C-alpha positions as CSV (number, residue, x, y, z in Angstrom):
1,X,92.9,94.1,134.9
2,X,90.4,91.6,136.4
3,X,86.2,93.3,136.6
4,X,84.6,91.7,139.3
5,X,82.3,94.7,140.2
6,X,80.1,93.2,142.2
7,X,80.9,89.7,142.3
8,X,80.1,87.0,144.8
9,X,83.0,86.2,146.3
10,X,81.8,85.8,150.2
11,X,84.3,83.3,151.9
12,X,86.2,82.6,148.8
13,X,90.2,82.0,149.4
14,X,91.5,84.2,147.9
15,X,95.1,83.8,149.8
16,X,97.8,85.7,148.0
17,X,95.9,86.6,144.8
18,X,97.1,88.7,142.3
19,X,93.9,91.2,141.9
20,X,96.3,94.2,141.4
21,X,94.1,96.9,139.7
22,X,90.8,94.4,139.6
23,X,87.7,96.4,139.4
24,X,86.4,94.9,143.1
25,X,83.6,97.5,142.8
26,X,80.4,96.9,145.7
27,X,81.6,93.3,145.5
28,X,80.8,91.1,148.5
29,X,83.8,89.7,149.9
30,X,83.1,89.4,152.9
31,X,84.9,86.4,155.1
32,X,87.0,86.3,152.6
33,X,90.5,85.3,152.9
34,X,92.6,87.9,151.2
35,X,95.7,87.5,153.7
36,X,98.9,88.5,151.4
37,X,96.7,89.1,148.2
38,X,98.2,91.9,146.2
39,X,95.2,94.7,146.0
40,X,97.7,97.7,144.8
41,X,95.3,100.1,143.0
42,X,92.1,97.9,143.1
43,X,88.9,99.6,143.4
44,X,87.4,98.3,146.7
45,X,84.5,100.8,146.2
46,X,81.5,99.7,148.4
47,X,82.8,96.1,148.6
48,X,82.1,94.4,151.5
49,X,84.9,93.4,153.7
50,X,83.1,92.8,156.9
51,X,84.7,88.9,158.5
52,X,87.3,89.0,155.7
53,X,91.3,88.2,156.3
54,X,93.4,91.0,154.8
55,X,96.5,90.4,156.7
56,X,99.4,90.7,154.6
57,X,97.3,92.1,152.0
58,X,99.1,95.1,149.8
59,X,96.3,97.7,149.4
60,X,98.6,100.6,148.1
61,X,96.5,102.7,146.4
62,X,93.5,101.0,146.6
63,X,90.9,102.6,146.6
64,X,88.8,102.0,150.1
65,X,85.7,104.7,149.6
66,X,82.5,103.1,151.1
67,X,84.4,99.9,151.6
68,X,82.6,98.2,154.9
69,X,84.8,97.0,157.1
70,X,83.7,95.9,161.0
71,X,85.5,94.6,164.4
72,X,85.8,90.8,162.6
73,X,87.5,92.4,159.3
74,X,91.7,91.1,160.0
75,X,93.1,94.4,158.6
76,X,96.7,95.4,159.2
77,X,96.5,98.5,161.4
78,X,97.9,100.9,158.5
79,X,95.0,100.2,156.4
80,X,92.4,100.3,159.0
81,X,93.6,103.7,159.7
82,X,93.6,104.7,155.9
83,X,90.1,103.3,155.8
84,X,89.0,105.2,159.0
85,X,89.5,108.4,156.7
86,X,86.6,108.1,154.7
87,X,84.5,106.8,157.6
88,X,82.1,109.6,159.2
89,X,83.5,111.6,162.1
90,X,87.1,111.6,160.8
91,X,87.5,114.9,160.9
92,X,89.7,116.0,163.4
93,X,91.5,112.8,164.3
94,X,95.3,113.1,165.6
95,X,97.5,111.3,162.5
96,X,100.4,113.5,163.7
97,X,102.7,109.8,164.3
98,X,100.4,108.1,161.9
99,X,102.3,105.7,159.3
100,X,99.8,106.2,155.8
101,X,102.7,106.0,153.6
102,X,101.2,104.7,150.6
103,X,97.5,104.9,151.6
104,X,95.2,106.7,148.9
105,X,93.7,109.5,150.7
106,X,90.9,110.9,148.9
107,X,87.6,111.5,149.4
108,X,86.4,111.0,145.3
109,X,87.1,108.8,142.9
110,X,90.4,110.9,140.6
111,X,88.6,110.2,137.7
112,X,85.2,109.8,137.2
113,X,85.1,110.0,133.3
114,X,82.6,112.2,131.3
115,X,79.2,113.2,133.3
């Protein structure tokens, strides 16, 4: 598992990269090309994904809490919807027809460790 916590990866070409279970917490991935990357179970908490290309990236189980996206972030509709669950005003959204399979829909880390 790669530990890239707080890494500066702005505009990096990571197309198809295996980042499964990687710690990308607080990483700057703005404008990075992550298309087709394997980000299953990756920690993307508080990462900057503004302007990043995440088309066809596998985000199954990825922690998207606090992740920063913008209108220029290219991400499959399913994952933008999952990401939106963590944003202010998300409560009360109508998700009856949404396909959220394999999305991690928790507001806090599953395991926080000792306090």
